[in-house]
OpenMM code with the backbone's topology and positions (N, CA, C; nanometers):
from openmm import Vec3, app, unit

residues = "MET GLU ARG ARG ILE SER PHE ASP VAL CYS PRO ARG CYS GLY GLU TYR GLY PHE GLU HIS LEU LYS MET HIS SER HIS CYS VAL ASN CYS LEU HIS ILE ILE ASP ARG TRP PRO ARG GLU PHE PRO ILE PRO ALA TRP ALA CYS PHE ALA TYR ARG GLN VAL SER LYS GLN PHE ASP SER GLN ILE THR PRO ILE LEU".split()
positions = [
    Vec3(11.1395, 9.3240, 6.5687),
    Vec3(11.1965, 9.4322, 6.6522),
    Vec3(11.2591, 9.3815, 6.7936),
    Vec3(11.3716, 9.4226, 6.8208),
    Vec3(11.4569, 9.3539, 6.9205),
    Vec3(11.4225, 9.4884, 7.0419),
    Vec3(11.3840, 9.4102, 7.1581),
    Vec3(11.4010, 9.4636, 7.2600),
    Vec3(11.4950, 9.4579, 7.3671),
    Vec3(11.5512, 9.5566, 7.4370),
    Vec3(11.6724, 9.5296, 7.5079),
    Vec3(11.5892, 9.5271, 7.6468),
    Vec3(11.6555, 9.4317, 7.7584),
    Vec3(11.6115, 9.4242, 7.8654),
    Vec3(11.6807, 9.4883, 7.9609),
    Vec3(11.6267, 9.5889, 8.0530),
    Vec3(11.6977, 9.6885, 8.1061),
    Vec3(11.7019, 9.6453, 8.2593),
    Vec3(11.7945, 9.6266, 8.3205),
    Vec3(11.8256, 9.5887, 8.4778),
    Vec3(11.8918, 9.6727, 8.5462),
    Vec3(11.8614, 9.6950, 8.6950),
    Vec3(11.9135, 9.7992, 8.7615),
    Vec3(11.9138, 9.7454, 8.9311),
    Vec3(11.9780, 9.8200, 8.9705),
    Vec3(12.0031, 9.7908, 9.1155),
    Vec3(11.8479, 9.7940, 9.1931),
    Vec3(11.7993, 9.7256, 9.2629),
    Vec3(11.6665, 9.7244, 9.3446),
    Vec3(11.6917, 9.8077, 9.4518),
    Vec3(11.5810, 9.9167, 9.4521),
    Vec3(11.5704, 10.0116, 9.5724),
    Vec3(11.5566, 9.9566, 9.7063),
    Vec3(11.5078, 9.8199, 9.7075),
    Vec3(11.4343, 9.7728, 9.8346),
    Vec3(11.5687, 9.6850, 9.8764),
    Vec3(11.6097, 9.5762, 9.7974),
    Vec3(11.7159, 9.4528, 9.8355),
    Vec3(11.8393, 9.5150, 9.8020),
    Vec3(11.8662, 9.6037, 9.7034),
    Vec3(12.0079, 9.6407, 9.6814),
    Vec3(12.0674, 9.5446, 9.5867),
    Vec3(11.9825, 9.4161, 9.5562),
    Vec3(12.0631, 9.3415, 9.4503),
    Vec3(12.0225, 9.4122, 9.2937),
    Vec3(12.1143, 9.3135, 9.2024),
    Vec3(12.1036, 9.3752, 9.0713),
    Vec3(12.0037, 9.2756, 8.9873),
    Vec3(11.8912, 9.3234, 8.9937),
    Vec3(11.7736, 9.2552, 8.9465),
    Vec3(11.6449, 9.3131, 8.9109),
    Vec3(11.6545, 9.4491, 8.9246),
    Vec3(11.5614, 9.5415, 8.9133),
    Vec3(11.5029, 9.5707, 8.7634),
    Vec3(11.4195, 9.4945, 8.7154),
    Vec3(11.3591, 9.5106, 8.5831),
    Vec3(11.2796, 9.6180, 8.5399),
    Vec3(11.3210, 9.7110, 8.4349),
    Vec3(11.2321, 9.8169, 8.4141),
    Vec3(11.1706, 9.7715, 8.2817),
    Vec3(11.0075, 9.7786, 8.2855),
    Vec3(10.9134, 9.7491, 8.1675),
    Vec3(10.8540, 9.8706, 8.1488),
    Vec3(10.7864, 9.8534, 8.0459),
    Vec3(10.6811, 9.9629, 8.0125),
    Vec3(10.5931, 10.0321, 8.1330),
    Vec3(10.5352, 9.9345, 8.1778),
    Vec3(10.4130, 9.9813, 8.2664),
    Vec3(10.4603, 9.9538, 8.4228),
    Vec3(10.5532, 9.8800, 8.4387),
    Vec3(10.5780, 9.8880, 8.5857),
    Vec3(10.7411, 9.8363, 8.5904),
    Vec3(10.8042, 9.8266, 8.7024),
    Vec3(10.9340, 9.7942, 8.7355),
    Vec3(10.9115, 9.6847, 8.8520),
    Vec3(11.0047, 9.5973, 8.8350),
    Vec3(11.0167, 9.4662, 8.9520),
    Vec3(11.1292, 9.4206, 8.9653),
    Vec3(11.1549, 9.3614, 9.0945),
    Vec3(11.2877, 9.3082, 9.1166),
    Vec3(11.2566, 9.1589, 9.1025),
    Vec3(11.3501, 9.0840, 9.0457),
    Vec3(11.3312, 8.9450, 9.0394),
    Vec3(11.4012, 8.8538, 9.1494),
    Vec3(11.4230, 8.9414, 9.2414),
    Vec3(11.4914, 8.8721, 9.3678),
    Vec3(11.4019, 8.8852, 9.4967),
    Vec3(11.3465, 9.0129, 9.5311),
    Vec3(11.2775, 9.0216, 9.6190),
    Vec3(11.1181, 9.0470, 9.5800),
    Vec3(11.0887, 9.0585, 9.4606),
    Vec3(10.9358, 9.0808, 9.4044),
    Vec3(10.9090, 9.2345, 9.4435),
    Vec3(10.9824, 9.3144, 9.4446),
    Vec3(10.9416, 9.4828, 9.4882),
    Vec3(10.9080, 9.5233, 9.3489),
    Vec3(10.7493, 9.5786, 9.3773),
    Vec3(10.7007, 9.6247, 9.2124),
    Vec3(10.6786, 9.7832, 9.2529),
    Vec3(10.7233, 9.8558, 9.1203),
    Vec3(10.6833, 9.9949, 9.1236),
    Vec3(10.5774, 10.0143, 9.0138),
    Vec3(10.4644, 10.0526, 9.0092),
    Vec3(10.3568, 10.0495, 8.9264),
    Vec3(10.3751, 10.1862, 8.8513),
    Vec3(10.3534, 10.1753, 8.7164),
    Vec3(10.3311, 10.3213, 8.6512),
    Vec3(10.2138, 10.3233, 8.5932),
    Vec3(10.0950, 10.2548, 8.6141),
    Vec3(9.9776, 10.2511, 8.5471),
    Vec3(9.9084, 10.4013, 8.5507),
    Vec3(9.8759, 10.4640, 8.4408),
    Vec3(9.7933, 10.5502, 8.4584),
    Vec3(9.6462, 10.5567, 8.5043),
    Vec3(9.6214, 10.6953, 8.5980),
    Vec3(9.5109, 10.6952, 8.6504),
    Vec3(9.3829, 10.7019, 8.5681),
    Vec3(9.3253, 10.6301, 8.4731),
    Vec3(9.2317, 10.6807, 8.3605),
    Vec3(9.1094, 10.7066, 8.4189),
    Vec3(9.0716, 10.6269, 8.5486),
    Vec3(8.9385, 10.6507, 8.5965),
    Vec3(8.9358, 10.7046, 8.7469),
    Vec3(8.9919, 10.8327, 8.7614),
    Vec3(8.9864, 10.8596, 8.9073),
    Vec3(8.8601, 10.8513, 8.9871),
    Vec3(8.8592, 10.8236, 9.1111),
    Vec3(8.7386, 10.8218, 9.1809),
    Vec3(8.6759, 10.9878, 9.1734),
    Vec3(8.5489, 11.0055, 9.1336),
    Vec3(8.4812, 11.1242, 9.1185),
    Vec3(8.4640, 11.2134, 9.2617),
    Vec3(8.4745, 11.3440, 9.2738),
    Vec3(8.4565, 11.3935, 9.3820),
    Vec3(8.3095, 11.3673, 9.4556),
    Vec3(8.1969, 11.3539, 9.3521),
    Vec3(8.0820, 11.3300, 9.4357),
    Vec3(8.0812, 11.1998, 9.4851),
    Vec3(8.1341, 11.0877, 9.4438),
    Vec3(8.1348, 10.9573, 9.4855),
    Vec3(8.2075, 10.9684, 9.6160),
    Vec3(8.3162, 11.0317, 9.6136),
    Vec3(8.4118, 11.0403, 9.7560),
    Vec3(8.2936, 11.1013, 9.8783),
    Vec3(8.2382, 11.2322, 9.8093),
    Vec3(8.1537, 11.2869, 9.9205),
    Vec3(8.0444, 11.1859, 9.9692),
    Vec3(7.9598, 11.1342, 9.8708),
    Vec3(7.8674, 11.0430, 9.8952),
    Vec3(7.9056, 10.9137, 9.9931),
    Vec3(8.0566, 10.8789, 9.9819),
    Vec3(8.0735, 10.7713, 10.0446),
    Vec3(8.0866, 10.7942, 10.1795),
    Vec3(8.1541, 10.9376, 10.2134),
    Vec3(8.1885, 10.9705, 10.3621),
    Vec3(8.0588, 11.0103, 10.4160),
    Vec3(7.9660, 11.0507, 10.3484),
    Vec3(7.8168, 11.0812, 10.4104),
    Vec3(7.7638, 10.9237, 10.4633),
    Vec3(7.7699, 10.8230, 10.3726),
    Vec3(7.7145, 10.7046, 10.4210),
    Vec3(7.8102, 10.6506, 10.5560),
    Vec3(7.9443, 10.6652, 10.5077),
    Vec3(8.0249, 10.6133, 10.6426),
    Vec3(7.9944, 10.6754, 10.7749),
    Vec3(7.9737, 10.7965, 10.7699),
    Vec3(7.9262, 10.8757, 10.8827),
    Vec3(7.8240, 10.8177, 10.9496),
    Vec3(7.7145, 10.7769, 10.8763),
    Vec3(7.5692, 10.7320, 10.9021),
    Vec3(7.5734, 10.6151, 10.9834),
    Vec3(7.6738, 10.5224, 10.9048),
    Vec3(7.6951, 10.3906, 10.9570),
    Vec3(7.7562, 10.3955, 11.0704),
    Vec3(7.8670, 10.4388, 11.1026),
    Vec3(7.9617, 10.4540, 11.2278),
    Vec3(7.8861, 10.5022, 11.3540),
    Vec3(7.7873, 10.6359, 11.3285),
    Vec3(7.6962, 10.6545, 11.4404),
    Vec3(7.5955, 10.5476, 11.4693),
    Vec3(7.5665, 10.4724, 11.3808),
    Vec3(7.4813, 10.3409, 11.4251),
    Vec3(7.5357, 10.2253, 11.5053),
    Vec3(7.6747, 10.2080, 11.4984),
    Vec3(7.7550, 10.1336, 11.5471),
    Vec3(7.7506, 10.1270, 11.6922),
    Vec3(7.7443, 10.0220, 11.7915),
    Vec3(7.7492, 10.0525, 11.9219),
    Vec3(7.8697, 9.9706, 11.9578),
    Vec3(7.9825, 10.0049, 12.0536),
    Vec3(8.0803, 9.9059, 12.0780),
    Vec3(8.0385, 9.8240, 12.1998),
    Vec3(8.1138, 9.6865, 12.1616),
    Vec3(8.0811, 9.5739, 12.2632),
    Vec3(8.1648, 9.5958, 12.3694),
    Vec3(8.1190, 9.6131, 12.4926),
    Vec3(8.2031, 9.5879, 12.6084),
    Vec3(8.2269, 9.4845, 12.6798),
] * unit.nanometer
topology = app.Topology()
chain = topology.addChain("A")
for resn in residues:
    res = topology.addResidue(resn, chain)
    for name in ("N", "CA", "C"):
        topology.addAtom(name, app.Element.getBySymbol(name[0]), res)
């Protein structure tokens, strides 16, 4: 199977070297990357809530150094 390499103009540097691949695109000149990985395992809502609760408790225990 033959694959065609697709290059385009980079949105960051404007040079012609932005390569489009299946899961990401990247510029060979300035190394700008656009990732297209699917979010298969998003962080569950309960985990975000638990993190915020622990974070609030931790922040209340910190005393600033003056």
